[in-house]
VODOKE-950381 format. One record per residue (C-alpha): residue number from 1; residue in three letters; y negated, x, z. Coordinates in steps of 0.02 Angstrom, whole numbers, plus 50000, padded with zeros to 5 digits. Layout:
<rs>
R / NUM / ALA / Y / X / Z .
...
</rs>
This chain:
<rs>
R / 1 / MET / 48701 / 53087 / 54650 .
R / 2 / ASN / 48814 / 52986 / 54516 .
R / 3 / ILE / 48895 / 52848 / 54643 .
R / 4 / ILE / 49026 / 52725 / 54569 .
R / 5 / ILE / 49023 / 52565 / 54701 .
R / 6 / CYS / 49169 / 52461 / 54664 .
R / 7 / GLY / 49128 / 52277 / 54710 .
R / 8 / ALA / 48972 / 52184 / 54679 .
R / 9 / GLY / 48987 / 52069 / 54832 .
R / 10 / LYS / 48850 / 52075 / 54980 .
R / 11 / VAL / 48895 / 52240 / 55036 .
R / 12 / GLY / 48926 / 52314 / 54862 .
R / 13 / PHE / 48729 / 52237 / 54812 .
R / 14 / SER / 48644 / 52304 / 54953 .
R / 15 / ILE / 48716 / 52472 / 54964 .
R / 16 / SER / 48672 / 52484 / 54766 .
R / 17 / LYS / 48515 / 52438 / 54798 .
R / 18 / GLN / 48483 / 52542 / 54942 .
R / 19 / LEU / 48565 / 52711 / 54843 .
R / 20 / SER / 48464 / 52663 / 54685 .
R / 21 / ALA / 48289 / 52659 / 54774 .
R / 22 / GLN / 48334 / 52829 / 54844 .
R / 23 / GLY / 48346 / 52918 / 54675 .
R / 24 / HIS / 48539 / 52892 / 54640 .
R / 25 / SER / 48610 / 52848 / 54493 .
R / 26 / VAL / 48725 / 52714 / 54529 .
R / 27 / THR / 48864 / 52601 / 54434 .
R / 28 / VAL / 48949 / 52449 / 54499 .
R / 29 / ILE / 49109 / 52362 / 54433 .
R / 30 / ASP / 49182 / 52208 / 54478 .
R / 31 / GLN / 49282 / 52078 / 54388 .
R / 32 / SER / 49142 / 51961 / 54417 .
R / 33 / SER / 49023 / 51936 / 54252 .
R / 34 / GLU / 48899 / 51824 / 54362 .
R / 35 / ASP / 48888 / 51965 / 54498 .
R / 36 / ILE / 48873 / 52088 / 54381 .
R / 37 / LYS / 48734 / 52014 / 54276 .
R / 38 / LYS / 48645 / 51970 / 54471 .
R / 39 / ILE / 48639 / 52165 / 54492 .
R / 40 / ASN / 48609 / 52206 / 54312 .
R / 41 / ASP / 48460 / 52085 / 54316 .
R / 42 / THR / 48365 / 52133 / 54490 .
R / 43 / GLN / 48410 / 52315 / 54526 .
R / 44 / ASP / 48395 / 52475 / 54409 .
R / 45 / VAL / 48576 / 52509 / 54395 .
R / 46 / LYS / 48719 / 52514 / 54281 .
R / 47 / GLY / 48833 / 52353 / 54304 .
R / 48 / VAL / 49031 / 52369 / 54224 .
R / 49 / VAL / 49110 / 52209 / 54211 .
R / 50 / GLY / 49318 / 52252 / 54234 .
R / 51 / ARG / 49454 / 52289 / 54354 .
R / 52 / ALA / 49407 / 52448 / 54467 .
R / 53 / THR / 49603 / 52482 / 54470 .
R / 54 / LEU / 49616 / 52510 / 54281 .
R / 55 / PRO / 49573 / 52699 / 54247 .
R / 56 / THR / 49481 / 52645 / 54084 .
R / 57 / VAL / 49349 / 52545 / 54166 .
R / 58 / LEU / 49325 / 52696 / 54282 .
R / 59 / GLU / 49321 / 52827 / 54153 .
R / 60 / ASN / 49193 / 52690 / 54054 .
R / 61 / ALA / 49100 / 52685 / 54215 .
R / 62 / GLY / 49070 / 52864 / 54228 .
R / 63 / ALA / 49207 / 52909 / 54336 .
R / 64 / GLU / 49229 / 53097 / 54277 .
R / 65 / LYS / 49055 / 53136 / 54323 .
R / 66 / ALA / 49041 / 53031 / 54488 .
R / 67 / ASP / 49010 / 53135 / 54649 .
R / 68 / MET / 49056 / 52982 / 54760 .
R / 69 / VAL / 49158 / 52804 / 54743 .
R / 70 / ILE / 49121 / 52678 / 54863 .
R / 71 / ALA / 49261 / 52544 / 54867 .
R / 72 / VAL / 49206 / 52375 / 54943 .
R / 73 / THR / 49306 / 52244 / 54846 .
R / 74 / ARG / 49369 / 52110 / 54948 .
R / 75 / ASN / 49541 / 52174 / 54934 .
R / 76 / ASP / 49600 / 52306 / 55061 .
R / 77 / GLU / 49755 / 52374 / 54930 .
R / 78 / THR / 49618 / 52369 / 54776 .
R / 79 / ASN / 49497 / 52486 / 54876 .
R / 80 / MET / 49638 / 52625 / 54922 .
R / 81 / ILE / 49705 / 52615 / 54745 .
R / 82 / VAL / 49529 / 52635 / 54688 .
R / 83 / CYS / 49515 / 52805 / 54797 .
R / 84 / GLN / 49683 / 52873 / 54752 .
R / 85 / LEU / 49632 / 52856 / 54556 .
R / 86 / ALA / 49464 / 52932 / 54588 .
R / 87 / SER / 49540 / 53090 / 54677 .
R / 88 / SER / 49712 / 53096 / 54567 .
R / 89 / LEU / 49628 / 53062 / 54384 .
R / 90 / PHE / 49452 / 53103 / 54400 .
R / 91 / ASN / 49436 / 53230 / 54553 .
R / 92 / VAL / 49316 / 53135 / 54633 .
R / 93 / SER / 49248 / 53240 / 54795 .
R / 94 / LYS / 49222 / 53097 / 54900 .
R / 95 / LYS / 49289 / 52927 / 54927 .
R / 96 / ILE / 49228 / 52787 / 55044 .
R / 97 / ALA / 49356 / 52624 / 55050 .
R / 98 / ARG / 49325 / 52473 / 55183 .
R / 99 / ILE / 49490 / 52430 / 55246 .
R / 100 / ARG / 49506 / 52271 / 55361 .
R / 101 / THR / 49691 / 52238 / 55385 .
R / 102 / LYS / 49723 / 52322 / 55569 .
R / 103 / ASP / 49899 / 52382 / 55502 .
R / 104 / PHE / 49807 / 52503 / 55385 .
R / 105 / LEU / 49693 / 52549 / 55530 .
R / 106 / GLU / 49816 / 52574 / 55696 .
R / 107 / GLY / 49970 / 52673 / 55740 .
R / 108 / LYS / 50069 / 52779 / 55642 .
R / 109 / TRP / 50017 / 52703 / 55488 .
R / 110 / GLY / 49837 / 52760 / 55512 .
R / 111 / LYS / 49909 / 52937 / 55464 .
R / 112 / LEU / 49925 / 52896 / 55281 .
R / 113 / TYR / 49746 / 52929 / 55235 .
R / 114 / ASN / 49733 / 53114 / 55189 .
R / 115 / LYS / 49753 / 53224 / 55029 .
R / 116 / SER / 49937 / 53221 / 55012 .
R / 117 / ASN / 49951 / 53034 / 55039 .
R / 118 / ILE / 49813 / 52915 / 55007 .
R / 119 / PRO / 49662 / 53023 / 54982 .
R / 120 / ILE / 49501 / 52922 / 55072 .
R / 121 / ASP / 49379 / 53041 / 55166 .
R / 122 / VAL / 49300 / 52893 / 55243 .
R / 123 / ILE / 49354 / 52723 / 55318 .
R / 124 / ILE / 49251 / 52587 / 55358 .
R / 125 / SER / 49318 / 52422 / 55457 .
R / 126 / PRO / 49183 / 52299 / 55459 .
R / 127 / GLU / 49270 / 52209 / 55601 .
R / 128 / ILE / 49272 / 52357 / 55720 .
R / 129 / GLU / 49097 / 52396 / 55680 .
R / 130 / VAL / 49026 / 52240 / 55707 .
R / 131 / ALA / 49121 / 52233 / 55861 .
R / 132 / LYS / 49050 / 52397 / 55938 .
R / 133 / SER / 48872 / 52326 / 55890 .
R / 134 / LEU / 48894 / 52182 / 55988 .
R / 135 / PHE / 48962 / 52278 / 56123 .
R / 136 / ARG / 48805 / 52382 / 56116 .
R / 137 / ARG / 48706 / 52248 / 56137 .
R / 138 / LEU / 48806 / 52172 / 56273 .
R / 139 / GLU / 48792 / 52337 / 56365 .
R / 140 / ALA / 48596 / 52327 / 56366 .
R / 141 / PRO / 48567 / 52143 / 56370 .
R / 142 / GLY / 48377 / 52154 / 56371 .
R / 143 / ALA / 48381 / 52244 / 56196 .
R / 144 / LEU / 48427 / 52160 / 56017 .
R / 145 / ASP / 48506 / 52323 / 55952 .
R / 146 / ASN / 48565 / 52481 / 56054 .
R / 147 / VAL / 48604 / 52614 / 55939 .
R / 148 / PRO / 48688 / 52777 / 55999 .
R / 149 / PHE / 48609 / 52946 / 55947 .
R / 150 / ALA / 48636 / 53130 / 55971 .
R / 151 / ASP / 48796 / 53123 / 56078 .
R / 152 / ASP / 48725 / 52958 / 56147 .
R / 153 / LYS / 48588 / 53054 / 56246 .
R / 154 / ILE / 48466 / 52964 / 56126 .
R / 155 / LYS / 48473 / 52761 / 56096 .
R / 156 / MET / 48372 / 52656 / 55975 .
R / 157 / LEU / 48328 / 52505 / 56061 .
R / 158 / GLU / 48265 / 52352 / 55955 .
R / 159 / ILE / 48169 / 52245 / 56077 .
R / 160 / SER / 48084 / 52061 / 56073 .
R / 161 / ILE / 47905 / 52069 / 56142 .
R / 162 / GLU / 47907 / 51893 / 56246 .
R / 163 / LYS / 47748 / 51827 / 56331 .
R / 164 / ASN / 47787 / 51878 / 56505 .
R / 165 / CYS / 47797 / 52082 / 56436 .
R / 166 / PRO / 47692 / 52181 / 56562 .
R / 167 / ILE / 47627 / 52284 / 56421 .
R / 168 / ILE / 47574 / 52150 / 56278 .
R / 169 / ASN / 47419 / 52201 / 56207 .
R / 170 / THR / 47399 / 52385 / 56276 .
R / 171 / PRO / 47355 / 52507 / 56151 .
R / 172 / LEU / 47508 / 52647 / 56126 .
R / 173 / LYS / 47391 / 52778 / 56194 .
R / 174 / ASN / 47376 / 52699 / 56347 .
R / 175 / LEU / 47554 / 52671 / 56360 .
R / 176 / THR / 47572 / 52859 / 56379 .
R / 177 / GLU / 47451 / 52885 / 56529 .
R / 178 / LYS / 47522 / 52721 / 56601 .
R / 179 / PHE / 47706 / 52795 / 56612 .
R / 180 / PRO / 47678 / 52988 / 56591 .
R / 181 / ASP / 47866 / 53020 / 56644 .
R / 182 / PHE / 47958 / 52896 / 56526 .
R / 183 / LYS / 48035 / 52978 / 56353 .
R / 184 / ALA / 48023 / 52850 / 56233 .
R / 185 / ASN / 47923 / 52824 / 56085 .
R / 186 / ILE / 47882 / 52680 / 55996 .
R / 187 / LEU / 47914 / 52690 / 55809 .
R / 188 / GLY / 47859 / 52535 / 55724 .
R / 189 / ALA / 47875 / 52326 / 55735 .
R / 190 / LEU / 47943 / 52189 / 55629 .
R / 191 / ARG / 47784 / 52076 / 55644 .
R / 192 / LYS / 47796 / 51914 / 55541 .
R / 193 / ASP / 47933 / 51982 / 55440 .
R / 194 / LYS / 47844 / 52124 / 55389 .
R / 195 / PHE / 47874 / 52289 / 55451 .
R / 196 / ILE / 47738 / 52406 / 55528 .
R / 197 / PHE / 47727 / 52583 / 55572 .
R / 198 / LEU / 47617 / 52578 / 55748 .
R / 199 / LYS / 47478 / 52700 / 55782 .
R / 200 / LYS / 47397 / 52752 / 55948 .
R / 201 / ASN / 47264 / 52631 / 55953 .
R / 202 / ASP / 47379 / 52487 / 55886 .
R / 203 / LYS / 47445 / 52349 / 56021 .
R / 204 / ILE / 47604 / 52266 / 56028 .
R / 205 / ILE / 47593 / 52068 / 56018 .
R / 206 / GLU / 47680 / 51926 / 56061 .
R / 207 / GLY / 47835 / 51888 / 55932 .
R / 208 / ASP / 47842 / 52074 / 55890 .
R / 209 / ASN / 48027 / 52162 / 55879 .
R / 210 / VAL / 47982 / 52330 / 55924 .
R / 211 / TYR / 48080 / 52485 / 55881 .
R / 212 / LEU / 48095 / 52631 / 56003 .
R / 213 / VAL / 48207 / 52776 / 56046 .
R / 214 / VAL / 48235 / 52822 / 56216 .
R / 215 / SER / 48312 / 52950 / 56324 .
R / 216 / SER / 48483 / 52861 / 56374 .
R / 217 / GLU / 48465 / 52896 / 56553 .
R / 218 / GLN / 48300 / 52791 / 56565 .
R / 219 / LEU / 48363 / 52671 / 56458 .
R / 220 / ASN / 48358 / 52511 / 56624 .
R / 221 / GLN / 48183 / 52580 / 56672 .
R / 222 / ILE / 48130 / 52553 / 56490 .
R / 223 / LEU / 48177 / 52387 / 56464 .
R / 224 / LYS / 48120 / 52335 / 56621 .
R / 225 / ALA / 47934 / 52403 / 56569 .
R / 226 / PHE / 47939 / 52295 / 56422 .
R / 227 / GLY / 47976 / 52138 / 56531 .
R / 228 / HIS / 48188 / 52144 / 56505 .
R / 229 / GLU / 48258 / 52132 / 56686 .
R / 230 / GLU / 48428 / 52054 / 56613 .
R / 231 / LYS / 48580 / 52095 / 56699 .
R / 232 / ILE / 48748 / 52147 / 56606 .
R / 233 / ALA / 48853 / 51977 / 56598 .
R / 234 / LYS / 48994 / 51945 / 56721 .
R / 235 / ASN / 49071 / 51789 / 56624 .
R / 236 / ILE / 49078 / 51796 / 56432 .
R / 237 / LEU / 49139 / 51656 / 56324 .
R / 238 / ILE / 49186 / 51706 / 56147 .
R / 239 / ILE / 49236 / 51566 / 56014 .
R / 240 / GLY / 49361 / 51627 / 55873 .
R / 241 / GLY / 49496 / 51765 / 55928 .
R / 242 / GLY / 49488 / 51842 / 55743 .
R / 243 / ASN / 49478 / 52037 / 55728 .
R / 244 / ILE / 49288 / 52033 / 55788 .
R / 245 / GLY / 49322 / 51951 / 55952 .
R / 246 / PHE / 49479 / 52029 / 55970 .
R / 247 / ASN / 49397 / 52214 / 55956 .
R / 248 / LEU / 49260 / 52161 / 56068 .
R / 249 / ALA / 49364 / 52086 / 56195 .
R / 250 / LYS / 49470 / 52249 / 56190 .
R / 251 / ASN / 49301 / 52349 / 56198 .
R / 252 / LEU / 49244 / 52249 / 56361 .
R / 253 / GLU / 49420 / 52273 / 56450 .
R / 254 / GLU / 49400 / 52453 / 56430 .
R / 255 / SER / 49230 / 52485 / 56482 .
R / 256 / LEU / 49156 / 52358 / 56576 .
R / 257 / ASP / 49289 / 52317 / 56731 .
R / 258 / ALA / 49169 / 52179 / 56819 .
R / 259 / THR / 49171 / 52064 / 56649 .
R / 260 / ARG / 49274 / 51917 / 56637 .
R / 261 / VAL / 49316 / 51872 / 56460 .
R / 262 / LYS / 49392 / 51708 / 56373 .
R / 263 / ILE / 49425 / 51676 / 56212 .
R / 264 / VAL / 49445 / 51503 / 56136 .
R / 265 / GLU / 49560 / 51537 / 55980 .
R / 266 / LYS / 49613 / 51377 / 55875 .
R / 267 / ASN / 49773 / 51453 / 55778 .
R / 268 / LYS / 49929 / 51456 / 55888 .
R / 269 / ASP / 50011 / 51618 / 55818 .
R / 270 / ARG / 49841 / 51681 / 55840 .
R / 271 / SER / 49816 / 51630 / 56020 .
R / 272 / GLU / 49989 / 51709 / 56074 .
R / 273 / PHE / 49960 / 51881 / 55978 .
R / 274 / LEU / 49804 / 51882 / 56071 .
R / 275 / ALA / 49890 / 51861 / 56241 .
R / 276 / ASN / 49994 / 51997 / 56203 .
R / 277 / GLU / 49877 / 52113 / 56153 .
R / 278 / LEU / 49756 / 52107 / 56285 .
R / 279 / ASN / 49776 / 52130 / 56480 .
R / 280 / ASN / 49641 / 52049 / 56551 .
R / 281 / THR / 49544 / 51930 / 56454 .
R / 282 / ILE / 49616 / 51718 / 56459 .
R / 283 / ILE / 49656 / 51647 / 56303 .
R / 284 / ILE / 49631 / 51471 / 56275 .
R / 285 / ASN / 49714 / 51393 / 56122 .
R / 286 / GLY / 49596 / 51248 / 56046 .
R / 287 / ASN / 49452 / 51217 / 55953 .
R / 288 / GLY / 49295 / 51280 / 55998 .
R / 289 / LEU / 49195 / 51130 / 55958 .
R / 290 / ASP / 49303 / 51015 / 56046 .
R / 291 / GLU / 49213 / 50968 / 56226 .
R / 292 / GLU / 49370 / 50948 / 56310 .
R / 293 / VAL / 49407 / 51129 / 56280 .
R / 294 / LEU / 49234 / 51187 / 56318 .
R / 295 / ILE / 49259 / 51094 / 56480 .
R / 296 / GLU / 49422 / 51206 / 56512 .
R / 297 / ALA / 49347 / 51373 / 56468 .
R / 298 / ASN / 49207 / 51325 / 56588 .
R / 299 / LEU / 49057 / 51360 / 56449 .
R / 300 / GLU / 48956 / 51311 / 56592 .
R / 301 / GLU / 48970 / 51455 / 56703 .
R / 302 / ALA / 48969 / 51568 / 56535 .
R / 303 / GLU / 48820 / 51698 / 56563 .
R / 304 / THR / 48859 / 51747 / 56370 .
R / 305 / VAL / 48925 / 51652 / 56226 .
R / 306 / LEU / 48981 / 51721 / 56070 .
R / 307 / ALA / 49018 / 51615 / 55919 .
R / 308 / LEU / 49120 / 51724 / 55801 .
R / 309 / THR / 49234 / 51635 / 55679 .
R / 310 / ASN / 49231 / 51617 / 55504 .
R / 311 / ASP / 49133 / 51483 / 55491 .
R / 312 / ASP / 48946 / 51488 / 55481 .
R / 313 / GLU / 48926 / 51309 / 55509 .
R / 314 / ASP / 49044 / 51327 / 55658 .
R / 315 / ASN / 48952 / 51449 / 55739 .
R / 316 / LEU / 48787 / 51380 / 55730 .
R / 317 / MET / 48864 / 51228 / 55811 .
R / 318 / VAL / 48936 / 51310 / 55956 .
R / 319 / SER / 48759 / 51364 / 55995 .
R / 320 / VAL / 48726 / 51166 / 55991 .
R / 321 / LEU / 48848 / 51134 / 56114 .
R / 322 / VAL / 48798 / 51277 / 56237 .
R / 323 / GLU / 48628 / 51196 / 56241 .
R / 324 / LYS / 48701 / 51013 / 56288 .
R / 325 / PHE / 48811 / 51080 / 56412 .
R / 326 / ALA / 48656 / 51172 / 56497 .
R / 327 / LYS / 48577 / 51058 / 56651 .
R / 328 / ASP / 48401 / 51092 / 56626 .
R / 329 / GLU / 48293 / 51212 / 56550 .
R / 330 / LYS / 48306 / 51361 / 56638 .
R / 331 / ASN / 48502 / 51347 / 56617 .
R / 332 / ILE / 48476 / 51363 / 56434 .
R / 333 / ASP / 48357 / 51507 / 56456 .
R / 334 / ASP / 48488 / 51625 / 56572 .
R / 335 / LYS / 48622 / 51595 / 56434 .
R / 336 / ARG / 48634 / 51702 / 56297 .
R / 337 / THR / 48693 / 51644 / 56142 .
R / 338 / MET / 48738 / 51754 / 55969 .
R / 339 / ALA / 48825 / 51691 / 55812 .
R / 340 / LEU / 48906 / 51791 / 55662 .
R / 341 / ILE / 48811 / 51724 / 55504 .
R / 342 / ASN / 48855 / 51785 / 55343 .
R / 343 / LYS / 48714 / 51681 / 55251 .
R / 344 / PRO / 48546 / 51752 / 55265 .
R / 345 / ASN / 48475 / 51567 / 55251 .
R / 346 / TYR / 48540 / 51505 / 55392 .
R / 347 / ALA / 48436 / 51640 / 55471 .
R / 348 / LEU / 48279 / 51510 / 55474 .
R / 349 / LEU / 48372 / 51399 / 55609 .
R / 350 / GLN / 48369 / 51530 / 55736 .
R / 351 / ASN / 48232 / 51458 / 55837 .
R / 352 / SER / 48259 / 51287 / 55826 .
R / 353 / LEU / 48434 / 51286 / 55888 .
R / 354 / LYS / 48399 / 51415 / 56014 .
R / 355 / ILE / 48519 / 51570 / 55965 .
R / 356 / ASP / 48461 / 51745 / 56061 .
R / 357 / ASP / 48546 / 51846 / 55907 .
R / 358 / LEU / 48618 / 51816 / 55747 .
R / 359 / ILE / 48754 / 51950 / 55663 .
R / 360 / ASP / 48749 / 51989 / 55499 .
R / 361 / PRO / 48909 / 52096 / 55450 .
R / 362 / ARG / 48845 / 52138 / 55300 .
R / 363 / MET / 48708 / 52242 / 55374 .
R / 364 / ASN / 48823 / 52332 / 55501 .
R / 365 / THR / 48926 / 52378 / 55361 .
R / 366 / VAL / 48790 / 52443 / 55247 .
R / 367 / SER / 48722 / 52564 / 55397 .
R / 368 / SER / 48901 / 52619 / 55420 .
R / 369 / ILE / 48930 / 52674 / 55248 .
R / 370 / LEU / 48749 / 52747 / 55215 .
R / 371 / LYS / 48766 / 52879 / 55366 .
R / 372 / HIS / 48912 / 52937 / 55262 .
R / 373 / ILE / 48817 / 52949 / 55109 .
R / 374 / HIS / 48744 / 53121 / 55149 .
R / 375 / LYS / 48844 / 53274 / 55219 .
R / 376 / GLY / 48737 / 53435 / 55293 .
R / 377 / THR / 48639 / 53402 / 55430 .
R / 378 / ILE / 48637 / 53218 / 55438 .
R / 379 / GLU / 48743 / 53168 / 55573 .
R / 380 / THR / 48705 / 52969 / 55584 .
R / 381 / ALA / 48588 / 52850 / 55503 .
R / 382 / TYR / 48569 / 52660 / 55547 .
R / 383 / THR / 48462 / 52538 / 55435 .
R / 384 / ILE / 48336 / 52413 / 55481 .
R / 385 / HIS / 48238 / 52276 / 55385 .
R / 386 / ASN / 48374 / 52240 / 55262 .
R / 387 / GLY / 48381 / 52419 / 55236 .
R / 388 / GLU / 48213 / 52442 / 55195 .
R / 389 / TYR / 48203 / 52585 / 55336 .
R / 390 / GLU / 48336 / 52703 / 55412 .
R / 391 / VAL / 48333 / 52778 / 55583 .
R / 392 / ILE / 48425 / 52952 / 55550 .
R / 393 / GLU / 48482 / 53099 / 55653 .
R / 394 / ALA / 48460 / 53269 / 55576 .
R / 395 / GLU / 48484 / 53448 / 55594 .
R / 396 / ILE / 48356 / 53578 / 55582 .
R / 397 / ILE / 48459 / 53714 / 55498 .
R / 398 / GLU / 48375 / 53892 / 55445 .
R / 399 / THR / 48311 / 53846 / 55280 .
R / 400 / SER / 48220 / 53697 / 55329 .
R / 401 / GLU / 48031 / 53718 / 55305 .
R / 402 / LEU / 47999 / 53633 / 55470 .
R / 403 / ILE / 48055 / 53783 / 55571 .
R / 404 / ASN / 47909 / 53856 / 55682 .
R / 405 / LYS / 47805 / 53717 / 55618 .
R / 406 / GLU / 47692 / 53622 / 55737 .
R / 407 / LEU / 47724 / 53419 / 55719 .
R / 408 / LYS / 47520 / 53401 / 55677 .
R / 409 / ASN / 47547 / 53544 / 55534 .
R / 410 / SER / 47703 / 53470 / 55463 .
R / 411 / ASN / 47637 / 53380 / 55321 .
R / 412 / LEU / 47762 / 53236 / 55355 .
R / 413 / PRO / 47725 / 53100 / 55232 .
R / 414 / GLU / 47659 / 52929 / 55325 .
R / 415 / GLU / 47826 / 52843 / 55302 .
R / 416 / ILE / 47917 / 52971 / 55400 .
R / 417 / ARG / 47894 / 52957 / 55599 .
R / 418 / ILE / 47977 / 53065 / 55705 .
R / 419 / GLY / 48047 / 52987 / 55869 .
R / 420 / ALA / 48146 / 53115 / 55982 .
R / 421 / VAL / 48228 / 53293 / 55981 .
R / 422 / LEU / 48368 / 53342 / 56084 .
R / 423 / ARG / 48366 / 53531 / 56113 .
R / 424 / ASP / 48463 / 53616 / 56238 .
R / 425 / ASN / 48544 / 53465 / 56278 .
R / 426 / LYS / 48380 / 53385 / 56341 .
R / 427 / VAL / 48287 / 53241 / 56261 .
R / 428 / ILE / 48104 / 53297 / 56217 .
R / 429 / ILE / 47969 / 53180 / 56142 .
R / 430 / PRO / 47881 / 53272 / 56032 .
R / 431 / ARG / 47670 / 53272 / 56025 .
R / 432 / SER / 47559 / 53345 / 55918 .
R / 433 / ASN / 47585 / 53511 / 55969 .
R / 434 / PHE / 47765 / 53514 / 55975 .
R / 435 / VAL / 47850 / 53670 / 55891 .
R / 436 / PHE / 48023 / 53627 / 55778 .
R / 437 / LYS / 48162 / 53771 / 55803 .
R / 438 / LYS / 48312 / 53787 / 55719 .
R / 439 / ASP / 48468 / 53692 / 55793 .
R / 440 / ASP / 48352 / 53540 / 55846 .
R / 441 / ARG / 48439 / 53373 / 55836 .
R / 442 / VAL / 48279 / 53262 / 55781 .
R / 443 / VAL / 48288 / 53070 / 55771 .
R / 444 / PHE / 48164 / 52979 / 55651 .
R / 445 / LEU / 48124 / 52832 / 55564 .
R / 446 / ALA / 48103 / 52835 / 55380 .
R / 447 / LYS / 48062 / 52726 / 55236 .
R / 448 / LYS / 48217 / 52718 / 55102 .
R / 449 / ASP / 48090 / 52767 / 54964 .
R / 450 / SER / 48057 / 52925 / 55074 .
R / 451 / ILE / 48233 / 52989 / 55091 .
R / 452 / SER / 48217 / 53114 / 54944 .
R / 453 / VAL / 48081 / 53200 / 55036 .
R / 454 / VAL / 48184 / 53187 / 55202 .
R / 455 / GLU / 48313 / 53268 / 55103 .
R / 456 / ASN / 48204 / 53413 / 55040 .
R / 457 / ILE / 48140 / 53447 / 55222 .
R / 458 / PHE / 48284 / 53445 / 55303 .
R / 459 / ARG / 48378 / 53553 / 55166 .
R / 460 / ILE / 48530 / 53422 / 55157 .
R / 461 / SER / 48662 / 53448 / 55046 .
R / 462 / SER / 48698 / 53270 / 54942 .
R / 463 / ILE / 48888 / 53260 / 54980 .
</rs>
């Protein structure tokens, strides 16, 4: 597929790297010659220096033959104009745009996006996507991540294996015997910053981050089996009332009635906006790094503290203050801290600052965009380990070579691991003699290099 990406920032860089690795022909446009040089030096893609809103620049980038345009520049209006030009002048069939401004997303203005007005097929709002991701983590506090598949009947969990995990050092084949009624399947683990596929004789060890798919009905039971019995927080403190903090508070108000939420926001006008827009959230106008403000916000009582300002350093400092306010080691352990980080290097400070979760908004946006790259039978895709792997949901259609084949005879590559299947509204964990049928919705893990094989197996059309 011929794809043009407008914007060579962190998101554009990550998407081009993924799509190029999957065999697509990718061209990246950006006004920054430095960003384009970085892409040209590190990726097998074509870089074009120029303004993506100029028809000649789009033409030079190959827009006449493009199957898709992905507009992820730093400016909403630029992204909208790019999609308009791609449609009107070059008849590009699929347009994806990153849009941040609330006015462009909600209410009557949200109806702008159609063929008659602004022809954008898919709108990605990073702040909304990150807020959804944070809500999912709060909903399943024992998991580092919690992603829904198959109409929320199946969940993909990322779980940290700690020393108190009851099943630590147990071969996977023994887990099936120990928990025969569990509908769960371990796909792999991140071990010492390397992703590994786990086989039946392998064991999970302390320090692993394990990825597994589970039946949503058994979510809490399975987390307990892994030693995670954390309760949903009743007192949540959000530092930073920007779009992420606002959208998260709104989600919490709508879905977790028993949870009390407070937001500390230093901008007075923004604080007034939050107070008017949110019903049950307490808004405190002040600096989240001011100890007096944190005392007023009852930081000591907060079970989960989320640092969601636009400043990475401030977010890290909040975690330091959480530790300072804790009375003892147990009090620290009982609190969950989450920090929004845009600079990947800060991840090295996670353990020393005792931060439970670091949130990278870039990868949330990349995941949101990638799931729209394919049409046909792919419903959902979620990237893990900096985009090296994807957890994908796809439907078995009549032309799929998997139909009526047993799993053991399906000749799937090593880099593809089937996790769970939804059939007739029931979750199945497939064993070696499982036979695929038409309309099965399959959730599986695939290495990015194997995506072309996935497309062939599931007969997925490109766009």
